[in-house]
VOGU-3710 file (C-alpha; in Angstrom, 3 decimals, decimal comma):
1> xxxxxxxxxx> 71,808/16,027/43,568  68,255/15,955/42,139  65,723/18,241/41,022  62,575/17,740/42,493  61,227/17,998/38,921  63,160/15,204/38,231  62,385/13,147/40,789  58,550/13,975/40,187  58,989/13,184/36,442  60,825/9,502/37,266
11> xxxxxxxxxx> 57,993/8,691/39,430  55,516/9,862/37,041  56,970/7,608/34,595  57,052/4,766/37,093  53,355/5,162/37,448  52,911/5,075/33,435  54,847/1,571/33,763  51,850/0,617/35,906  49,207/2,308/34,291  46,200/-0,428/33,698
21> xxxxxxxxxx> 48,381/-3,150/35,418  47,317/-2,784/38,849  44,305/-0,081/40,573  45,878/1,656/42,580  49,508/2,676/41,491  50,815/5,033/44,310  49,779/1,576/46,640  52,870/0,168/44,821  55,187/3,160/43,865  55,287/4,629/47,256
31> xxxxxxxxxx> 56,565/1,976/48,996  58,921/1,027/46,923  60,456/4,313/46,620  60,519/4,401/50,500  62,600/0,925/50,193  64,653/2,285/48,319  65,126/5,615/49,650  65,847/3,715/53,398  68,584/0,974/51,587  70,210/3,561/49,396
41> xxxxxxxxxx> 70,868/6,117/52,631  71,713/3,292/54,779  74,768/2,540/52,762  74,952/6,333/52,854  75,186/6,567/56,723  77,797/3,970/56,639  80,025/6,109/54,206  79,020/9,616/56,167  79,493/7,909/60,061  83,197/6,852/58,882
51> xxxxxxxxxx> 84,092/9,786/57,131  83,214/11,876/60,332  84,910/9,543/62,476  88,077/10,011/60,423  87,841/13,884/60,835  86,947/14,141/64,406  89,469/11,102/65,393  92,348/11,925/62,572  92,538/8,140/61,771  90,484/5,461/60,657
61> xxxxxxxxxx> 88,412/3,435/63,208  89,656/-0,277/63,977  87,746/-3,150/63,051  85,661/-3,190/66,416  85,223/0,607/65,864  83,933/0,348/62,371  81,751/-2,266/63,610  80,255/-0,258/65,790  79,658/2,370/63,557  77,662/0,648/61,123
71> xxxxxxxxxx> 76,011/-1,478/63,355  74,050/1,487/65,584  74,472/4,304/63,701  71,677/4,263/61,390  67,946/6,002/61,167  66,516/2,560/60,106  67,817/-0,840/60,412  67,992/-3,378/57,174  69,460/-6,551/57,819  71,885/-7,913/55,277
81> xxxxxxxxxx> 70,174/-9,902/52,693  67,468/-7,490/52,346  69,548/-4,294/50,811  67,941/-2,920/47,254  70,849/-4,400/45,440  69,654/-7,793/46,120  65,894/-7,392/45,543  67,743/-5,874/41,889  69,796/-8,809/41,175  67,293/-11,267/41,956
91> xxxxxxxxxx> 65,697/-13,280/38,649  62,664/-11,665/37,516  60,060/-14,812/38,421  61,840/-14,316/42,573  61,654/-10,498/42,411  57,950/-10,243/43,802  58,859/-13,010/46,790  62,027/-11,430/47,894  60,716/-7,686/47,733  58,125/-8,665/49,917
101> xxxxxxxxxx> 60,498/-10,841/52,615  62,690/-7,606/52,452  59,907/-5,262/53,551  58,656/-7,710/56,066  61,432/-8,451/57,668  62,290/-4,405/57,870  59,099/-3,857/59,278  59,926/-6,615/62,287  63,232/-5,349/63,270  62,640/-1,763/63,305
111> xxxxxxxxxx> 61,788/-0,901/67,045  61,282/1,351/69,479  62,892/1,692/73,112  58,963/-0,032/74,131  59,232/-2,818/71,454  56,764/-1,424/69,187  57,504/-1,985/65,709  57,025/1,638/63,935  57,202/0,833/60,797  54,794/-2,301/60,894
121> xxxxxxxxxx> 51,820/-1,704/58,241  53,907/1,083/56,617  56,630/-0,353/54,351  55,014/-3,550/54,422  51,791/-2,120/53,437  51,732/-3,266/49,680  51,862/-7,301/49,189  54,647/-7,788/46,061  53,903/-11,354/45,923  49,897/-11,364/46,260
131> xxxxxxxxxx> 47,878/-13,991/43,638  45,750/-12,662/41,131  42,682/-12,477/42,400  41,158/-13,958/39,085  42,390/-17,596/40,781  44,969/-17,927/37,885  47,900/-18,491/39,736  49,588/-16,126/38,279  50,858/-12,846/40,178  48,657/-9,470/41,288
141> xxxxxxxxxx> 51,587/-8,045/40,072  53,217/-8,904/36,932  56,467/-9,958/37,825  58,090/-8,268/34,620  55,838/-5,156/35,549  58,111/-5,078/38,475  61,033/-5,531/37,288  60,326/-2,486/35,065  59,676/-0,417/38,114  63,055/-1,390/39,836
151> xxxxxxxxxx> 65,003/-1,272/36,963  63,583/2,198/36,493  64,217/3,359/39,743  67,475/1,599/40,095  69,959/4,307/38,779  67,898/7,131/40,943  70,698/7,254/44,165  67,543/8,379/46,442  70,538/8,647/49,921  71,467/12,517/51,400
161> xxxxxxxxxx> 73,816/12,369/49,291  71,896/12,913/46,232  68,317/14,136/47,262  67,461/15,733/50,311  64,370/14,610/52,327  62,490/18,209/51,097  63,048/17,453/47,723  62,121/13,600/47,889  59,097/15,159/49,909  57,987/17,366/47,581
171> xxxxxxxxxx> 58,464/14,783/44,850  55,947/12,742/46,579  53,586/15,689/46,663  53,502/15,741/43,472  53,157/12,041/42,563  49,959/12,159/45,421  48,002/15,652/43,402  49,032/13,844/40,211  47,165/10,882/41,307  44,339/12,890/42,421
181> xxxxxxxxxx> 44,442/14,865/39,213  43,368/11,472/37,266  40,876/10,792/39,311  38,941/13,796/39,509  35,890/12,022/39,477  36,300/9,500/41,777  35,983/9,270/45,877  39,526/7,710/45,800  41,387/10,917/45,413  38,756/12,702/48,325
191> xxxxxxxxxx> 40,094/10,450/50,697  43,956/11,597/50,663  44,012/14,681/48,775  42,770/18,263/49,666  43,298/21,182/46,935  46,907/23,005/48,052  44,883/26,429/47,879  42,104/25,520/50,020  44,954/24,366/52,508  47,072/27,123/52,090
201> xxxxxxxxxx> 44,492/29,166/53,395  43,649/27,264/56,124  47,207/26,845/57,213  47,704/30,636/56,696  44,861/32,115/58,916  45,280/29,563/61,471  49,258/31,127/61,971  50,760/28,303/63,811  53,315/29,487/66,507  56,206/27,458/67,098
211> xxxxxxxxxx> 55,529/25,120/69,306  52,503/24,654/68,693  50,417/21,255/68,063  48,425/20,404/65,110  46,292/17,779/64,751  44,313/16,427/61,443  41,422/13,813/62,710  40,602/12,464/59,452  44,497/13,305/57,827  44,679/10,990/54,285
221> xxxxxxxxxx> 48,447/11,592/53,209  48,842/14,172/55,842  48,512/17,517/53,469  47,648/19,587/56,020  50,857/18,216/58,447  53,008/18,824/55,787  51,654/22,445/54,790  51,928/22,854/58,350  55,621/21,909/58,587  56,224/23,769/55,512
231> xxxxxxxxxx> 54,605/27,470/57,173  57,029/26,640/60,281  59,784/26,287/57,731  58,944/29,380/56,078  58,084/31,197/59,488  60,927/30,254/61,749  63,207/28,150/59,580  62,706/25,156/61,494  60,013/22,904/60,023  59,704/20,879/63,313
241> xxxxxxxxxx> 59,386/24,318/65,389  54,920/22,584/65,418  54,351/18,728/66,480  51,972/17,059/64,319  49,508/14,561/64,904  46,796/12,750/62,703  44,656/9,834/62,480  43,690/8,164/59,560  41,149/5,281/58,552  42,473/3,485/55,893
251> xxxxxxxxxx> 45,264/1,693/56,146  46,675/2,109/52,389  46,284/6,177/53,180  47,389/5,951/56,675  50,731/3,814/55,586  50,952/6,371/52,944  50,745/9,210/55,946  53,525/8,131/57,558  55,743/7,661/54,859  54,783/10,633/53,723
261> xxxxxxxxxx> 56,083/12,048/56,957  59,397/9,865/57,426  60,279/11,222/53,578  59,778/14,880/54,427  62,140/14,409/57,442  59,216/15,298/60,268  58,299/13,588/63,482  54,699/12,979/63,554  52,329/10,439/65,501  49,274/9,113/62,622
271> xxxxxxxxxx> 47,661/6,604/64,439  45,220/4,395/62,326  41,276/3,825/63,885  37,895/5,062/63,432  38,149/9,015/64,706  34,778/8,922/66,148  34,645/5,832/67,247  37,548/5,211/69,135  39,834/8,290/69,054  43,536/7,678/69,198
281> xxxxxxxxxx> 44,735/10,623/71,141  43,381/10,732/74,200  44,788/12,390/77,912  47,360/10,171/79,886  45,776/10,924/82,757  42,294/9,872/81,308  41,472/7,950/78,524  38,129/8,851/77,887  38,869/12,365/77,343  40,292/13,299/74,194
291> xxxxxxxxxx> 43,529/15,125/73,847  43,411/18,894/73,768  46,080/20,643/70,625  46,528/24,171/69,853  45,568/23,911/65,972  42,969/21,721/64,065  42,755/21,564/60,632  40,674/18,799/58,729  38,578/17,993/55,763  36,657/15,278/56,956
301> xxxxxxxxxx> 33,940/12,972/54,460  31,146/14,880/53,616  27,386/13,765/55,040  28,914/10,254/56,508  25,376/8,182/57,009  25,646/5,766/60,174  28,869/7,749/61,586  27,967/5,962/64,807  27,426/2,499/63,622  24,317/1,902/65,405
311> xxxxxxxxxx> 22,382/1,524/61,646  21,363/-1,184/59,643  20,993/-1,577/55,625  17,132/-1,426/55,121  16,317/-4,573/53,256  13,240/-5,560/51,365  10,822/-8,515/52,191  13,237/-11,006/49,735  16,493/-9,796/52,072  17,377/-7,578/49,236
321> xxxxxxxxxx> 19,741/-4,618/49,760  17,387/-1,254/49,471  19,093/1,282/47,906  18,735/5,199/46,976  18,360/6,830/44,293  22,068/7,470/44,018  22,848/4,092/44,512  23,713/4,479/48,187  22,537/1,997/50,584  19,437/3,320/52,921
331> xxxxxxxxxx> 20,030/2,748/56,507  17,676/2,595/59,874  18,769/3,172/62,908  17,573/0,621/65,594  19,828/2,131/68,762  20,804/5,449/70,430  24,370/5,895/70,759  26,019/7,198/73,559  29,593/9,090/72,994  31,650/7,640/75,881
341> xxxxxxxxxx> 34,091/10,490/75,336  31,381/13,204/75,841  32,048/15,259/72,518  28,579/15,452/71,500  27,608/18,596/74,267  26,177/20,652/71,913  23,914/18,441/70,694  23,628/14,532/69,064  23,811/14,897/65,688  21,837/12,896/63,354
351> xxxxxxxxxx> 23,114/9,642/62,845  21,903/9,913/58,805  24,614/12,786/58,813  28,389/12,628/60,505  28,945/16,458/59,714  28,265/17,203/63,095  29,621/14,742/64,904  33,024/15,602/62,994  32,697/18,939/63,706  32,148/18,358/67,806
361> xxxxxxxxxx> 35,284/16,215/67,781  37,368/19,348/66,448  35,869/21,300/69,020  36,283/19,075/72,014  40,181/18,360/70,806  41,332/22,295/71,279  42,330/23,623/74,362  41,161/27,005/75,931  42,592/28,982/73,552  42,694/26,468/70,005
371> xxxxxxxxxx> 41,509/27,350/66,919  40,061/24,958/63,931  40,024/25,498/60,331  37,685/22,860/58,811  36,380/22,005/55,441  32,848/20,932/55,542  29,430/21,044/53,205  27,367/24,317/53,161  24,584/22,463/54,588  25,636/22,523/58,189
381> xxxxxxxxxx> 24,950/26,050/57,816  21,481/26,278/57,142  20,301/23,010/57,582  17,228/22,207/60,197  14,370/23,889/61,424  13,680/25,865/64,891  10,782/25,002/67,365  7,535/26,716/65,811  4,411/26,777/67,993  0,760/26,501/66,147
391> xxxxxxxxxx> 0,212/30,223/66,744  3,653/31,069/64,806  3,637/28,063/62,025  -0,048/26,594/62,304  1,450/23,483/63,384  3,892/22,267/66,595  7,168/21,628/65,977  10,597/21,035/67,925  13,414/22,014/66,668  15,459/20,181/64,676
401> xxxxxxxxxx> 19,373/18,742/66,614  21,647/20,343/63,535  19,811/23,527/64,116  20,326/23,545/67,998  23,809/22,619/67,395  24,766/25,433/65,271  22,611/27,758/67,654  24,626/26,362/70,371  28,126/27,161/68,775  26,610/30,544/68,614
411> xxxxxxxxxx> 25,520/31,226/71,972  27,160/28,427/73,835  25,661/25,593/75,729  21,878/25,482/76,971  21,565/25,636/80,812  18,382/24,642/82,260  17,063/24,256/78,800  17,563/28,148/78,025  20,183/29,534/75,710  22,510/32,141/76,979
421> xxxxxxxxxx> 24,733/34,310/75,516  27,753/32,693/76,916  29,744/31,800/74,307  30,311/32,205/70,499  33,078/30,093/68,836  32,425/30,631/65,237  34,721/33,047/63,942  34,218/33,053/60,249  33,234/31,443/57,442  34,014/31,037/53,654
431> xxxxxxxxxx> 31,610/29,947/50,722  33,384/28,119/48,427  32,138/27,176/44,767  30,904/24,267/43,598  32,671/21,268/41,666  36,063/22,517/43,754  36,929/19,038/45,497  37,513/15,945/44,366  35,154/13,206/44,491  32,410/15,348/44,882
441> xxxxxxxxxx> 30,319/18,633/42,759  28,500/19,985/45,967  29,838/23,916/46,997  32,209/23,589/50,297  33,316/26,185/52,465  35,406/26,819/54,752  34,702/26,497/59,379  37,073/28,948/61,230  36,794/27,898/65,063  37,877/30,239/68,172
451> xxxxxxxxxx> 37,353/29,035/70,954  38,912/32,553/72,326  38,041/35,113/70,210  39,721/38,892/70,632  36,813/40,600/72,208  36,361/43,218/69,632  34,885/39,765/67,258  33,279/38,103/70,190  29,566/38,732/69,158  30,695/38,508/65,310
461> xxxxxxxxxx> 31,091/36,245/62,614  32,849/37,254/58,982  31,366/35,668/56,024  33,398/35,576/52,466  31,333/35,004/49,752  34,465/33,374/47,175  31,627/31,375/44,876  31,430/34,443/42,951  31,800/34,476/39,129  35,740/35,149/38,407
471> xxxxxxxxxx> 36,698/34,089/41,259  37,907/30,674/40,087  39,186/28,959/36,838  35,890/26,599/35,637  37,691/23,325/34,267  35,951/20,957/32,739  36,391/18,394/35,614  37,567/20,791/38,366  37,164/24,382/39,076  40,435/25,531/40,843
481> xxxxxxxxxx> 41,434/28,610/42,654  43,848/30,691/40,899  47,044/32,964/42,693  44,524/36,066/42,823  41,500/34,274/44,236  44,288/32,619/46,875  44,790/36,842/47,212  41,198/37,655/47,554  40,164/35,461/49,819  42,894/35,698/52,171
491> xxxxxxxxxx> 42,822/39,374/52,250  39,241/39,785/53,059  39,665/36,927/55,488  42,906/38,423/57,216  41,684/42,045/57,131  38,138/41,800/58,504  37,817/44,323/56,487  40,260/46,478/57,492  41,670/48,484/54,272  45,299/49,010/56,209
501> xxxxxxxxxx> 45,570/45,618/57,134  44,722/44,103/53,697  47,671/46,119/52,252  49,917/44,656/54,703  48,731/41,681/53,970  48,719/42,463/49,960  52,156/43,095/50,170  53,728/40,211/51,425  51,798/37,561/49,752  52,068/39,120/46,402
511> xxxxxxxxxx> 55,763/38,396/46,634  55,064/34,945/48,193  52,431/34,525/44,689  54,934/35,634/42,784  57,504/33,106/43,966  55,012/30,215/43,784  54,203/31,176/40,216  58,071/31,442/39,356  58,098/27,443/40,468  55,421/26,859/38,754
521> xxxxxxxxxx> 56,357/27,462/35,929  60,080/26,332/36,285  58,282/22,712/36,786  56,410/23,222/33,187  59,595/24,220/31,415  61,313/21,672/32,810  58,439/18,927/31,702  58,047/20,219/28,332  62,215/19,857/27,978  62,059/16,935/29,505
531> xxxxxxxxxx> 59,289/15,366/27,005  61,216/16,899/23,982  64,312/15,129/24,914  62,310/11,797/25,128  60,588/12,134/21,889  63,472/12,883/19,841  65,690/10,603/21,165  64,912/7,870/18,769  65,096/10,072/15,965  68,515/11,337/16,823
541> xxxxxxxxxx> 69,662/7,770/16,808  68,075/7,503/13,803  69,709/10,117/12,283  73,388/9,794/13,488  72,952/6,020/11,970  71,969/7,530/8,379  74,434/10,098/8,815  77,346/7,461/9,179  75,558/5,701/6,059  75,966/9,038/4,127
551> xxxxxxxxxx> 79,543/9,977/5,637  80,975/6,299/4,299  79,861/6,462/0,927  81,253/9,961/0,446  84,503/8,139/2,268  84,211/5,657/-0,574  84,044/8,283/-3,347  80,486/7,222/-3,980  76,988/9,138/-3,921  75,211/9,165/-1,016
561> xxxxxxxxxx> 72,149/7,009/-1,391  68,888/9,234/-2,542  66,746/7,100/0,336  69,462/8,132/3,215  69,532/11,639/1,932  65,495/11,630/2,114  65,305/9,775/5,857  67,700/12,539/7,046  66,091/15,693/5,926  62,594/13,943/7,458
571> xxxxxxxxxx> 64,542/13,242/10,486  65,704/16,638/10,665  62,241/18,303/9,752  60,873/15,930/12,729  63,148/17,105/15,327  63,011/20,574/14,113  59,667/20,280/14,586  59,473/19,096/18,041  61,581/21,571/19,262  59,455/24,327/17,583
581> xxxxxxxxxx> 56,486/22,916/19,544  58,534/23,020/22,533  58,962/26,275/22,310  56,067/27,362/21,372  54,633/25,746/23,912  57,298/27,531/26,524  56,154/30,736/25,302  52,793/29,693/26,280  53,583/28,879/29,820  55,555/32,011/30,301
591> xxxxxxxxxx> 52,478/34,136/28,713  49,982/31,918/31,330  52,300/33,097/34,494  52,894/36,762/33,212  49,042/36,783/33,153  49,107/35,336/36,208  50,730/38,191/37,543  48,981/40,787/36,338  45,787/39,414/37,804  47,153/39,500/41,270
601> xxxxxxxxxx> 48,302/43,207/40,816  44,576/43,742/39,547  42,937/42,371/42,243  45,311/44,149/44,881  43,471/47,321/42,979  40,087/45,778/43,093  40,465/44,737/46,932  41,797/48,370/47,935  38,460/49,732/46,351  35,954/47,313/47,312
611> xxxxxxxxxx> 37,481/47,828/51,051  37,160/51,747/50,494  33,469/51,237/49,425  31,122/50,036/51,660  28,760/49,234/48,960  30,591/47,502/47,021  31,662/44,946/49,997  28,496/43,973/51,046  29,028/41,770/47,579  32,261/40,502/48,735
621> xxxxxxxxxx> 32,036/39,684/52,774  30,293/40,929/55,344  31,251/40,969/59,152  27,851/39,997/60,736  26,819/40,791/64,384  24,579/38,355/66,747  21,645/40,414/66,604  21,066/39,845/62,845  22,166/36,265/63,161  19,193/35,741/65,382
631> xxxxxxxxxx> 16,631/37,518/63,671  17,533/35,085/60,980  16,811/32,473/63,057  20,598/31,149/63,355  20,647/30,308/59,468  24,231/31,364/58,220  23,465/30,750/54,659  25,646/33,361/52,815  22,754/35,404/50,665  20,962/36,226/53,795
641> xxxxxxxxxx> 24,529/38,491/54,231  25,879/38,686/51,140  24,383/40,124/48,059  25,285/36,982/45,996  23,240/37,977/43,334  25,318/37,973/40,089  23,942/41,489/38,467  23,828/41,320/34,560  26,092/43,173/32,640  25,397/47,124/31,782
651> xxxxxxxxxx> 24,930/48,223/28,454  24,679/51,365/26,560  21,399/51,449/25,201  22,407/53,901/22,570  25,106/51,145/21,283  22,483/48,711/21,572  20,096/50,596/19,170  22,966/51,454/16,683  24,191/47,659/16,574  20,604/46,719/16,022
661> xxxxxxxxxx> 19,507/48,889/13,503  22,933/47,894/11,588  21,741/44,641/11,922  18,516/44,968/10,539  19,973/46,761/7,391  22,441/44,177/6,659  19,527/41,717/6,723  18,084/43,864/4,145  21,146/43,980/1,882  20,878/40,187/2,265
671> xxxxxxxxxx> 17,665/39,440/1,540  17,901/41,761/-1,425  21,254/39,835/-2,742  19,222/36,586/-2,070  16,277/37,550/-4,332  18,626/38,981/-7,174  20,327/35,490/-7,309  17,154/33,745/-7,383  15,848/35,835/-10,447  19,067/35,479/-12,380
681> xx> 18,443/31,660/-12,149  14,948/32,194/-13,149
//
C-alpha cells in the first residue's frame, strides 16, 4: 500500500513537470489523477468481484456469469478502448486527443437512474486537446509534457488494492495546499482554499452530530465539507455520518470539489451556480424557499461588488472604463434588486458590498436550531452608522443599511419600525490576525451564528481577540496559526470563560494536537529522505561505475587510475555531505516539533492563569452582554470590549541605568584609545 507521503510527493513532482508549461497545473493533475484512479479501480473491481464469487460459490463463474460480473458491478463505467493503458501506449502526437475523447466518453456513459450524466463537467473539465491560444496550431499542453506526466504516473497503482480513499484524499489535499502556498499573493488560491487551522476551529465549535446536514454555499474545493467528514470519522467512526452539500460558481473549482468528494469516498451534492442569484438548494415543495440545514460553514468572497448583478461599470466620456486606485472597476447601480427567495429579511445590503448578502443567505439556510461558522472581513462588525437627529449630531442622518442589519442580528427583526428584544443570533466572534488568508492581507474574523442559543447566552456575545502579538507565526508572505494558537483560540471559544470546561477541553486537544505534530514531522522526514535519495541517485550510479573501473584495473594487475580514484573520493564525499545535510535537517525538524509540543504545554499554563484572573482575561476575551452592546450603538469592533493594547515590555529602571552608565564608560574608553592612535600617527 502506498503512503500519503509517497503519493503526495508523486503529485508534487507532476506539478514540477508542468511548472512554467501551463497557468494552472491543478486543473491538469487532478483530472488526470481521477481518470487513472477510475481506470485502475475498474480492473481491480473485476478481479475482486470474481474472487468474491468464487469465495461465495466455491467455483469459478461461467462465461455468462462472468460477463454479468464484469458488466454490472462497478462504481463507474469505462467503455472498452478508453482505459489508461490505451492512452499510455498511444503515440505521443495522439495522446492529447485520445485522452480528451476518453474523458468525454466516460462523462457521457455514466448516468444515474434519471439519466443524468453525473460526471459531466467533472472528469472532462480539462480540455487536453485544446489548441494553444497564440494561433500557432500547437496544443495548449505540449504532447511531450503530457507524455511525461503519463509516464511518471503510470507505475503508481491507484486502485483500492494499493491506495485507500483516505490516503488518496489526503494526498489530493496536500497538492491543493501546495498550490495555494505557491500562489499566496494571488486571488486564485483564495478561490478554493481556506487555511486548515481556520477550518478546524469552525468545524470543532459547530460539533456536527450524527445525521446532520452540512452546507457550504461557496465551497471552493470542498475543504469545509471534507473536514466535517473527517470529524464524523473521528467522533463516530463513520465519515458518512453527516450529509454534505455545497455550491460553487467557478466551473473548474466546482469540478475539483466533486473530484475531491469522490476521491475521499463521500456522497456529497456539489452544485454549480451563483449562490446569491441562483441558489441551487431549495425546498422540495417550494423552489423559491432555500433549503434548511443543521450546520453551515463558509468562507465567502470578501466585500464583493455588484453581488446583485444590477450594476454597470462606469465609463468616462470616451467610453473607457473608470477604475479605482487599486485597479478594480467603478460600479454604478441603476436599479433596485428584489430577492425572490426572501432571504434579505434583516435589510437590503449595499450593492457595492456583498458581505451581508452572503451572511443573510447563510442565516436563511439554517433550520430553527441551526448553527453557522462564517469567515468574514472584520468590517461587518463596525461598518455603518446609526440614525442621528440634528440635536444629537448637528445634522439629521438616517441609519446606514449595514448598521441596521447588524442591529437586527442582535435584537431581532424590526416590527412596525420599532426594534424589539426578540432574538439575538450572534453567538461568538473571533478576531483573527491580518495576512492570514490567501489573496488578501486584511484581517479576517469568524462569526458564529446560533438560531437557538442556550438560555444563559441569549443576551450575550463572546468576543475573542486572536490578533495578539505572539498568537500567530509571522511569515514574510503569510501569517500562520500554530498548534498552540489553535488551542488558545478553541479553548476560549469552547469554555466561555469557565476554567473547568477549559481544562477538560485542553486535555482532549493536547492529545490530538500532539498527534498532528507527529504526523507533520513524519511527512517532513519522509520528504527530506526522498529528496536526499533523489539527489544522491546519480552520484551512487557514477560511483558504482567508477569503482568497477578501479576493480577491473586491479584484477588486471594494474594500478587504478588517479583520475578514477579522485572521482570516487569526490563522489563519496558529495554523497556523505548530502546525507549529513539531510540528517541535520531532520534533527532541525525534530527540534521544531518538540518546540511546538512545549509551546502547547506553556499555553495550557497561560490559559489557566488567564481564566483565573479576571483582570488578565480582559486582554484575551470578553463575554459581552446586550446592555454594553447597546451602549456602544451596536458597534462590535473588538477594542470596545477587549483590551487590545499591546503593553510595552516592562524594564527594571536600576538595570537600565546601570547598562546606560556602562555604555557611557565604554564609549569614553573607545574615544581615549582613538585619541592615542591619532597622536601616534602625528
